[in-house]
N, C-alpha and C positions, 0 to 999 in steps of 0.2 A: 411461450414467444415473450420477448422483451418488450415492455411498454415504457419507454423513458418519458420522464417529465421534469421540470426543473422548478425550484423555488428559491426565492431570496430570503436570507435569514439576517437580521440585524445582529451586529457584534460590536464591542467597544472599538474595534479597529476599522469598522465600516461593514458594509454589506458583504455577506459571503454567499455562495451559491452551491446548492445541492442539486445534482442531476441524478435523478433515480432511474434505475433500471430494475423494473420489477417483474417477477415472473407472473404469468396470468392466473395462476392458481395459488396455493398456499406458499408461504415462504418459512423458512426454518430459522433464518437469522439475517441481520443486516450486515454486510460487509462494507465498512466505510473506509475509502480510500482517498488519500491526500496526494497532491501532486508535489514534484520537486521544485527547487528554487530556480530553474532554469527553464521551466515549461509548464504545461497545464494539464488538464485532464485528457487531452487527446494523446498523451504518451502512449506508445504502442502496447506497453504491458497493461496500463489501466484500461485503455480501450478494448484489449482482447479479454480481459476478465470480465468487464461489463457486458461483453457480447456472449461470453461462454456460460457464465454462471447461473443466470436466471433460469436456465433449463434444468439446473440442479437444485431448483428451490431456494436459491440465494437471491436476496434483495440487495443489489450493489448501489450504493451511494457514492458518487464521485463529487467530492468536495473541493470547490475553488475558494482559496483563500481571499480575503478581502483586497490585497494588494493586486491580485490577478483579475478581480472583478472590476477594479478600478482602472485597469489598463496599464498600470505600472509594470516596469521591465525588471526592477531590482527588488528582491525579497527583503523584507525587514528582518530585524533580529529574531533569534528563536524565541524569546519570550513572548513577543508579538504574534508570532506564529501559533504559539501555544494558547494565547488569549482567544484567537479567532476560532481555533478548533473546539475549544472548551465551550465556547458560547453556541456553537452549532450543535453540541452533543445532545441536548434534550430534543431536538427534531430528529436525530438519528435514533434515539431510543423511543421516540413516540409510537412506532408501530407495536411496542410491547414485545419485541423479539430480543434474543441475545444480540449484542453488537460486538463485532470483531473490528478492532482498530487496525488500520493498515495504512499503507502509503509507499511511495517510491522516494528514495533518496532523502531530501529534507523532509518530506512527508512521512517517511518511515521513522525519522527521529523524533518528530512530534508525536507520532503513535507511541512510540516506546516511552517518552517521558510522561505521557499523560494517560495512559491506559488504565493503570491500577487506580489511580485517584477517581477516574471517572467511571469505574465499574465495568470496564471492557470484559468480555469473555475470553478474549484471545488476542494475539497480535499478529499481524502479517508484515514483514519487513521485506521489501523489494528494493534491490539495488541499494542496500544500506551503505552510506558513506562512512565506512570504517576510519578513513583518514583522508585529508586532502591528497590529491595526486602527487606522487614523489615525496611525501612527507609522512612516512609510516610512524614517525615518533609522536605525532599528533593525534593519538588515538581517541576515537569516540565510543570505545567498546563499552565503557561503563553504562552508558545509557541502554544499550542493547542487553547486556547482562542483567541490569536491574529490572527490566520488564520480564526477561525469561526466567528470573528467579521466583516470580509470583504468578505467572500466567503462561498458558501454552503459547509457544512462539515458533513461527515458521519463517525462516529466511530464504530468499531466492536471490542468487547472485550470478552475474555473468562471468564466465571463467576468464575473461580478459578485462575485467572492470578495473580501472585504474585507481578507483577510490576504495579498493579493497577486494583482492582475488579471494576465492573461497578458502583456499589453503592458508591465508593470513589470519583467518578467524580461529579462535581457540577451539579445539576439538570438541568440546562440550556444546558449542554453539555455531558450528560449522553450517553454512547455509547449503541448500541444494543448489547444484551448479547447472547453469545453463551454458553448454559448451560453446566456446568461441564468442560469446555474447559479450558486448562492452557495457558501459554503464546504462545505456538505454536498451539493452538487450538486442543491439543491432549486430547480425552475423555477417561477417565479410562474404562476399559473393564466391570467393575461393575456397570457403570452408566446407567440409564434408557434410555439413548440417545445414538445411535450408532455413530460411527466416520463418516460414510457416511451421516447420517441425520445432524450431526453438520457442516459439510462442505456444505451441500445443503442449510441449513439456512444461512450460510454466503454468499454463492453465489448469492442465491435468493434476499437476502437483498440488496446486492450491484446491482444487476441488475434491481430491481424495483426503487431503489434511482436514478439511472442513467436514467431510463426510465422517471421517474417523473420530471427530468431536461431536458428531450428532447434529451438525449445523448445515449439512447439504444432503441431498438425496443420493443413495448410492449409484453408481454407474449403470 
């Protein structure tokens, strides 16, 4: 059973918050998840993972950047996001378990940029913003490729994500597709896939990937 609790962590950018979703028994890893630039840790994909993974012996840590904790509506520059995440890392590593760096959208970019320097065991990129909508020429692929070159990396992407559909990624690093999902993994009501099934695909994919790395209990 999931037992959540929260703690504030001081960073050079202001206080950040970690909300822990811990299994009742042993944990095999910490999955640290950062949010996007337009939302917080209540995003449906982050909430679904926090609800599903503790029963697979994964300690899920949802990290709120200082700007969100302060109630601001606009995210700061990427460098500031990296500073906040880096300052929180010692608390994420404190349980003495392997830490998988992850996040959605802007949070996925932060994870990719910082994972190797911080000593992450792997990287989870949810809804990676490959490019701004309608501007495929402004690619952010190098951040993803840089992380994947040195660490195990799993990408999960909505099939209708305007920030980068799965087929837009190079074949070597093509993410797992959530059919019909948009950037927030929202599935249209008319789609032949339900919202519940889409999120189950996402959480199941992540759980099996972690289990394959030895970081989650088998199903």
